[in-house]
Every structure is written in structure tokens, then in C-alpha cells.
C-alpha positions, -999 to 999 in steps of 0.1 A, spaced: -104 -404 869 -119 -394 836 -136 -364 851 -103 -354 868 -85 -356 835 -111 -335 818 -109 -308 844 -71 -309 842 -72 -304 805 -97 -276 808 -76 -259 834 -45 -262 811 -65 -247 783 -77 -218 805 -42 -211 817 -29 -210 781 -57 -187 770 -52 -164 799 -14 -163 791 -22 -154 755 -47 -128 765 -21 -112 789 4 -111 760 -20 -92 738 -33 -69 765 2 -61 779 12 -36 752 -20 -16 757 -16 -17 795 21 -6 792 12 23 770 -16 35 793 4 33 825 34 50 809 12 78 796 5 87 832 42 95 839 55 130 836 79 140 809 110 139 832 103 104 842 97 92 806 130 107 795 148 94 825 135 58 820 137 55 782 167 76 773 199 56 768 223 63 797 260 54 800 273 38 832 307 53 840 335 31 852 370 21 843 360 -13 830 335 1 805 354 33 794 371 14 765 339 1 751 320 34 756 299 22 785 267 2 789 234 15 775 203 6 795 166 15 799 148 15 832 115 -1 823 87 -3 848 50 -7 845 39 15 874 49 52 873 66 68 903 42 97 903 9 97 885 6 128 863 -15 141 835 13 163 823 17 143 791 -19 148 780 -20 185 789 11 192 769 -1 170 740 -34 187 736 -24 223 745 12 226 734 14 204 703 -12 216 677 4 193 650 -8 162 669 -45 173 669 -42 183 632 -29 149 623 -56 133 644 -83 150 624 -65 140 592 -69 104 603 -107 110 609 -111 127 576 -96 97 558 -112 68 578 -148 80 580 -154 87 543 -139 53 535 -162 36 559 -193 54 546 -183 47 510 -178 10 517 -212 6 533 -230 25 506 -213 6 478 -210 -29 493 -246 -36 503 -262 -29 468 -232 -45 450 -235 -77 471 -272 -78 465 -267 -75 428 -241 -103 428 -263 -126 449 -298 -119 437 -294 -110 400 -295 -134 371 -266 -119 352 -249 -144 330 -213 -137 338 -217 -125 374 -196 -153 389 -167 -145 366 -169 -109 376 -171 -118 412 -140 -140 407 -122 -109 395 -133 -91 427 -118 -118 448 -85 -118 429 -83 -80 433 -90 -83 470 -62 -109 475 -36 -87 457 -10 -73 481 -12 -35 487 22 -30 472 10 -44 439 -19 -19 436 0 12 447 16 19 414 -17 15 393 -35 37 419 -7 63 416 -10 64 378 -48 67 379 -47 94 406 -22 113 385 -44 110 354 -74 122 374 -54 151 389 -61 142 425 -25 135 437 -18 154 469 -54 153 479 -73 130 503 -94 117 474 -63 98 461 -65 77 493 -103 76 499 -115 65 465 -94 33 461 -102 23 497 -139 30 494 -140 8 462 -121 -21 478 -139 -54 471 -135 -65 507 -169 -51 517 -187 -67 488 -172 -100 498 -184 -98 534 -219 -87 525 -223 -114 499 -211 -141 523 -239 -130 546 -265 -128 519 -258 -163 508 -275 -174 540 -305 -152 536 -336 -171 525 -348 -161 491 -384 -163 503 -380 -128 519 -369 -114 485 -396 -132 466 -423 -121 490 -413 -85 486 -412 -88 448 -447 -103 449 -459 -73 468 -445 -51 440 -414 -38 458 -386 -25 437 -350 -36 441 -341 -3 459 -370 -8 483 -360 -44 489 -324 -34 497 -335 -8 523 -366 -25 537 -356 -61 537 -318 -66 532 -304 -37 553 -323 -46 585 -310 -82 585 -275 -71 575 -269 -51 607 -244 -75 623 -225 -79 590 -225 -41 585 -212 -35 621 -184 -60 614 -176 -43 582 -175 -8 598 -151 -19 625 -128 -38 602 -127 -11 575 -122 17 601 -93 0 619 -77 -8 585 -78 27 573 -71 43 607 -36 26 604 -27 34 568 9 43 562 21 35 527 -9 52 510 -5 84 531 32 86 524 28 82 486 -4 102 479 -6 129 505 14 160 514 32 165 547 4 185 561 -22 159 552 -6 128 566 -26 110 593 -16 103 629 -3 68 619 25 84 599 31 113 623 36 90 653 65 73 636 87 104 638 72 118 669 95 100 693 126 116 678 117 151 692 88 144 716 98 113 736 82 127 767 48 127 749 49 95 729 30 73 753 1 97 757 0 102 719 0 65 713 -27 58 738 -49 85 725 -43 72 690 -56 37 699 -86 49 717 -110 53 687 -106 17 674 -105 4 710 -138 21 720 -154 11 687 -145 -25 693 -157 -25 730 -190 -9 720 -197 -32 690 -180 -63 702 -211 -85 701 -220 -73 666 -184 -79 654 -184 -115 667 -219 -122 653 -211 -106 619 -178 -125 615 -195 -158 625 -224 -153 601 -203 -142 571 -180 -172 576 -148 -152 579 -119 -170 595 
């Protein structure tokens, strides 16, 4: 009886987990299958229609949407038109790449040596400074937008990508992740390298970086996804021609409803592929750094 109850509880847990997984996967599946519909079917299914009839004429009719998961006819028309008839989409896509990749590179180059300095140095007030880092990291984005705008205006970089890239590359989040991992690194490795006469720079690249690979992989994925989806910073700091795909998609459905599903699926492909390729590193890095 005890074994039966245990199996029953495990079955219930599996059913709940499968249901939750289906809820999270469903939007991606819907976007993908609907991206295989042609433009006419998209407009026909998702454009509001009015049912004629005497009983509804007074109220203006009934609005409905014919939602289905499986397309009537599989077609690549959406993708062909998106890539060959909508140059603005590809331009905004490369805007997203030009914003996300420098931020990721800057975070990695800054976070590793900064975390090493916080953890391994003997500075007197380093913990107080690190506390300031944590406070800044916990501030909502809306609180930091105005100071960032003022500083960008003083530096003369408003209307350029640097106004978005610099604050994001200097975000304390990467330092926090790297230091959480370094706290579990035995100091014997560092002391052995110092006894051999290695400088701090050599220790970082020869000792610290190789063991930081899981944490760096987790940082790259998290930072890339976060900056791939920026909206507020792009609206405030960039011109209309420089906005990323995350902003462009918001208004795309107004004039290009027949292309919106293909555009949305292509937009989520980079972070999705990155997650699938580095899934093990992400899980290991998060577990090792203690992030919950």
C-alpha cells in the first residue's frame, strides 16, 4: 500500500509537470504552426468579422476569431514575403543583434575580472562597495532610466546605440553571478599559481576562466535574452531607424497581420537555439552560482 501511494503521488506530480510544460510550450507551438499558414488564411482567421442577422443588427453584430492550431494548407508564403518583401524587418533584426552582442561581450569582459577582484583582493571596503553593486542591481529599470538619459545627454551619445549598450554592459548582474561562483572556488588554486609567480592577469585567464565556463555560459544566455527583448531603453534612447525587432514587432501587426506569426517565430529563434545548445551549461551554471 505504501508503494502504491508513492507511485500514485509520483504520477500526480508527473501529470502536473507535463501540464505546466504544455502551458509554457503551447505559445511557441501556436506561433510556429500559424507561421506555416498563408497570408489569406491568417487574415481570415484572425480578423474580426461580423455575423449578419436581424437579432444582432442593433448591437452591431458579433466579433469572433477562428482560432486553430493546424493550418488548412501548409505554406512558406509568410517567410518568403517576410524576407524578400519586407526589408524593414531584417533591418530591425540586425539592430537587435548589434545591441545584444556587444552587451554580452562587455558583460563577460568586465564581470570576470571584477568578480575576481571582489573575491580575491584584500581591499578594506570591498564588501561595502559590493553592497552598492547589489543595491544598484536590485533597482527597477524605470528608476535608472532618467539618470542614464541625463548621463547619455552629457556624453553626447543620445540617439546612438552606445546609449543602450554602455549601461547594459556595466550592469552589476554579471559581477554578482561570477562572484557567487568564485566563492566556491578553492583558494589553493590561486595560491599555487601565485607561488609559481603568476600575475593576477595570468591567474584570471589560466586558472579562473577555465573553471568559470558553466557560469559564463549561463551569464551569456541570460544577458543575451534580457537585451534581445529590450523595449523601454530602445524607445527612449534610439531613433526610429535604430530600434530593435522587439519594438518593431509591437506595431507590425497593425499593417502586416499576415506576416506577424512568421516574424514572431523568427524573432524567438536566436534565444531558443542558444538555450537548446547550451542548456546543460545553463543548468550547471545556475546551480553552481546559487541563483534561484
